[in-house]
C-alpha positions as CSV (number, residue, x, y, z in Angstrom):
1,M,0.9,24.4,8.8
2,T,2.9,26.9,6.8
3,L,3.7,26.3,3.1
4,A,7.3,25.7,4.0
5,E,6.3,23.0,6.6
6,A,3.8,21.5,4.1
7,V,6.5,21.1,1.5
8,R,8.9,19.5,3.9
9,S,6.3,16.9,5.0
10,I,6.1,15.4,1.5
11,S,8.2,12.3,0.8
12,L,8.8,13.2,-2.8
13,F,10.8,16.2,-1.7
14,E,13.1,14.3,0.7
15,G,16.8,15.1,0.2
16,L,16.2,18.5,-1.3
17,A,18.2,21.5,-0.1
18,D,16.5,24.2,2.0
19,E,16.7,26.6,-1.0
20,Q,15.0,24.2,-3.3
21,L,12.3,23.5,-0.7
22,E,11.8,27.3,-0.3
23,R,11.3,27.7,-4.0
24,L,8.8,24.9,-4.1
25,G,6.9,26.6,-1.3
26,N,6.8,29.8,-3.3
27,I,5.0,28.2,-6.2
28,A,2.8,25.7,-4.3
29,V,-0.7,26.4,-3.0
30,T,-2.8,24.5,-0.5
31,K,-6.4,23.5,-1.3
32,T,-9.1,22.0,1.0
33,Y,-11.6,19.5,-0.3
34,K,-14.7,18.0,1.2
35,K,-15.2,14.3,1.4
36,G,-16.1,12.8,-1.9
37,T,-14.8,15.6,-4.0
38,V,-13.4,14.7,-7.5
39,I,-10.0,16.4,-7.7
40,F,-9.4,15.5,-11.4
41,E,-10.8,13.1,-14.0
42,S,-9.0,11.0,-16.5
43,H,-8.1,12.5,-19.9
44,T,-8.2,16.1,-18.5
45,P,-5.0,18.2,-18.8
46,A,-2.4,17.5,-16.2
47,N,-1.9,21.1,-15.0
48,G,0.0,20.1,-11.9
49,F,0.6,17.5,-9.3
50,Y,-0.7,17.0,-5.8
51,A,0.4,15.9,-2.3
52,T,-1.7,14.9,0.6
53,L,-1.3,17.0,3.8
54,T,-4.3,15.6,5.7
55,G,-7.0,13.1,4.8
56,R,-6.8,10.5,2.1
57,V,-7.3,10.4,-1.7
58,K,-8.1,7.4,-3.9
59,I,-6.8,7.0,-7.4
60,F,-9.2,4.9,-9.5
61,R,-10.4,4.1,-13.0
62,T,-13.7,3.0,-14.3
63,S,-14.7,0.3,-16.8
64,P,-17.0,0.9,-19.7
65,S,-19.8,-0.6,-17.6
66,G,-19.1,1.9,-14.8
67,K,-17.3,-0.5,-12.4
68,E,-14.7,1.2,-10.3
69,Q,-11.2,-0.2,-9.8
70,I,-9.1,1.4,-7.1
71,L,-5.5,1.6,-8.0
72,H,-4.0,3.3,-4.9
73,I,-4.9,5.3,-1.8
74,F,-2.6,8.2,-0.8
75,G,-2.4,9.5,2.7
76,P,-0.4,12.3,4.4
77,G,3.0,12.9,3.1
78,E,2.4,11.2,-0.2
79,S,2.3,12.8,-3.6
80,F,0.4,11.8,-6.8
81,A,0.0,12.6,-10.5
82,E,3.6,13.6,-10.9
83,V,4.3,11.5,-14.0
84,P,1.6,13.0,-16.3
85,V,3.0,16.4,-15.2
86,F,6.5,15.4,-16.3
87,E,5.1,14.0,-19.5
88,G,3.0,17.1,-20.2
89,G,0.0,15.0,-21.0
90,T,-3.4,14.2,-19.4
91,F,-4.3,12.4,-16.2
92,P,-4.8,8.7,-17.0
93,V,-7.1,8.1,-13.9
94,H,-9.5,9.8,-11.6
95,A,-8.7,11.1,-8.1
96,Q,-11.3,11.6,-5.3
97,T,-11.1,12.4,-1.6
98,L,-12.2,9.7,0.8
99,E,-12.6,12.2,3.6
100,K,-12.1,15.9,4.1
101,S,-8.6,16.6,2.9
102,E,-6.0,19.3,2.6
103,L,-3.8,19.0,-0.5
104,L,-0.7,20.7,-1.7
105,F,-0.9,21.6,-5.4
106,V,2.2,22.3,-7.5
107,P,1.3,23.9,-10.9
108,R,3.0,22.4,-13.9
109,R,4.1,25.6,-15.7
110,E,5.9,27.0,-12.6
111,F,7.4,23.6,-11.7
112,A,8.7,23.1,-15.3
113,R,10.4,26.4,-15.1
114,M,12.0,25.5,-11.8
115,I,13.5,22.2,-13.0
116,S,14.7,23.7,-16.2
117,Q,16.7,26.1,-14.1
118,D,17.8,23.5,-11.5
119,P,18.7,20.1,-13.1
120,D,19.7,18.8,-9.7
121,L,16.2,19.2,-8.5
122,A,14.9,17.1,-11.4
123,M,17.4,14.4,-10.7
124,K,16.6,14.1,-7.0
125,M,12.8,13.9,-7.8
126,M,13.4,11.3,-10.5
127,A,15.2,9.2,-7.9
128,Q,12.2,9.4,-5.7
129,L,9.9,8.4,-8.6
130,S,12.1,5.5,-9.4
131,S,11.8,4.3,-5.8
132,R,8.0,4.4,-6.2
133,L,8.3,2.4,-9.4
134,R,10.1,-0.3,-7.5
135,I,7.2,-0.4,-5.0
136,L,4.8,-0.7,-7.8
137,V,6.7,-3.6,-9.3
138,N,6.6,-5.3,-5.8
139,K,2.8,-4.7,-5.8
140,I,2.4,-6.4,-9.1
141,E,4.5,-9.3,-7.8
142,E,2.3,-9.6,-4.7
143,L,-0.9,-9.7,-6.9
144,S,0.5,-12.2,-9.4
145,L,2.7,-14.5,-7.4
146,K,1.5,-14.5,-3.8
147,E,-1.4,-16.4,-2.3
148,A,-4.3,-14.3,-0.9
149,P,-3.1,-14.5,2.8
150,S,0.2,-13.0,1.8
151,R,-1.4,-10.2,-0.1
152,V,-3.7,-9.4,2.8
153,A,-0.8,-9.4,5.3
154,A,1.3,-7.1,3.0
155,Y,-1.7,-4.8,2.7
156,L,-2.1,-4.5,6.5
157,L,1.6,-3.8,6.9
158,L,1.3,-1.1,4.2
159,L,-1.6,0.5,5.9
160,A,0.3,0.4,9.2
161,A,3.3,2.1,7.6
162,G,1.2,4.7,6.0
163,Q,-0.8,5.5,9.1
164,R,2.4,5.1,11.3
165,N,0.6,3.1,13.9
166,D,0.0,-0.6,14.6
167,T,-3.7,0.2,15.1
168,I,-5.1,1.0,11.7
169,R,-8.4,1.7,10.2
170,L,-9.6,0.0,7.0
171,D,-9.7,2.7,4.5
172,L,-12.3,1.1,2.2
173,P,-15.3,-1.2,2.3
174,K,-14.2,-4.9,2.4
175,G,-15.5,-5.5,-1.1
176,Q,-13.3,-2.8,-2.6
177,I,-10.3,-3.9,-0.5
178,A,-10.8,-7.5,-1.8
179,F,-11.0,-6.3,-5.4
180,Y,-7.9,-4.2,-4.9
181,L,-6.1,-7.3,-3.6
182,G,-7.3,-9.5,-6.4
183,T,-9.6,-11.7,-4.3
184,I,-13.3,-11.7,-3.2
185,Q,-14.9,-10.4,-0.1
186,E,-15.7,-13.8,1.4
187,T,-12.0,-14.8,1.1
188,L,-10.8,-11.6,2.7
189,S,-13.2,-12.1,5.6
190,R,-12.0,-15.6,6.2
191,I,-8.4,-14.6,6.1
192,L,-8.9,-11.8,8.6
193,K,-10.8,-14.1,10.9
194,R,-8.0,-16.6,10.7
195,F,-5.5,-13.9,11.6
196,V,-7.6,-13.0,14.6
197,E,-7.9,-16.7,15.7
198,D,-4.1,-17.0,15.4
199,G,-3.5,-14.0,17.6
200,I,-1.9,-12.0,14.8
201,I,-4.4,-9.2,14.8
202,E,-7.3,-7.9,16.8
203,M,-10.4,-6.5,15.1
204,K,-13.1,-4.0,16.3
205,G,-15.3,-2.9,13.5
206,K,-13.1,-1.3,10.9
207,E,-10.2,-0.9,13.3
208,I,-7.5,-3.5,13.3
209,T,-4.6,-3.7,15.7
210,I,-1.5,-5.7,14.7
211,S,-0.7,-7.9,17.7
212,D,2.2,-10.0,16.2
213,R,4.0,-7.9,13.6
214,N,6.7,-10.6,13.0
215,A,4.1,-13.3,12.3
216,L,2.3,-10.9,9.9
217,Q,5.6,-10.1,8.1
218,E,6.4,-13.8,7.7
219,I,3.0,-14.4,6.0
220,A,3.6,-11.3,3.8
221,D,7.0,-12.6,2.8
222,E,5.8,-16.0,1.7
223,G,6.3,-16.6,-1.9
224,K,9.2,-14.1,-2.3
């Protein structure tokens, strides 16, 4: 994949003109990381932002006792750590690869120079970031207002959208997924078992196939 192709594959850059994409390609670099590599740690200077080309990256924070809380998992086409770069501060969280990953890195200094010379670029990217904020608000709503089955259903649909396939692979151990969804592992297992019994999904190890997307969507929409 060329740098130009890499830049075009990132959702944050959707709607940009060819000339803007070309300029981004001129300042961006690609980096390959092994599984389990820490990309950055919290409170370190935000010297640029990243986008996933291949593989997956988890964003997490740790409690004083060392307990890990996963905030999000980014797959191909998704960017992360943009806001600290716009703010010019430090990364508020940690980032680590879940598997071998190729990332696009956009350095802050060169990027700041670009948007200062092209306000339209900044406006278009802010629109994309605003869209992500709406998704985050929906996520908070799911965790605070919906029952556990609705949260699990929404999570499976989110994975299917991210992996662009109705057959998806659970990207984390069940215990971590349960924590991410605001429940416990036993409850998650019971919900998945019920979905299987109702013919909504099929499970084979960590692989899940959505058999009845409409039924899953109805469960995800409950409580809206």
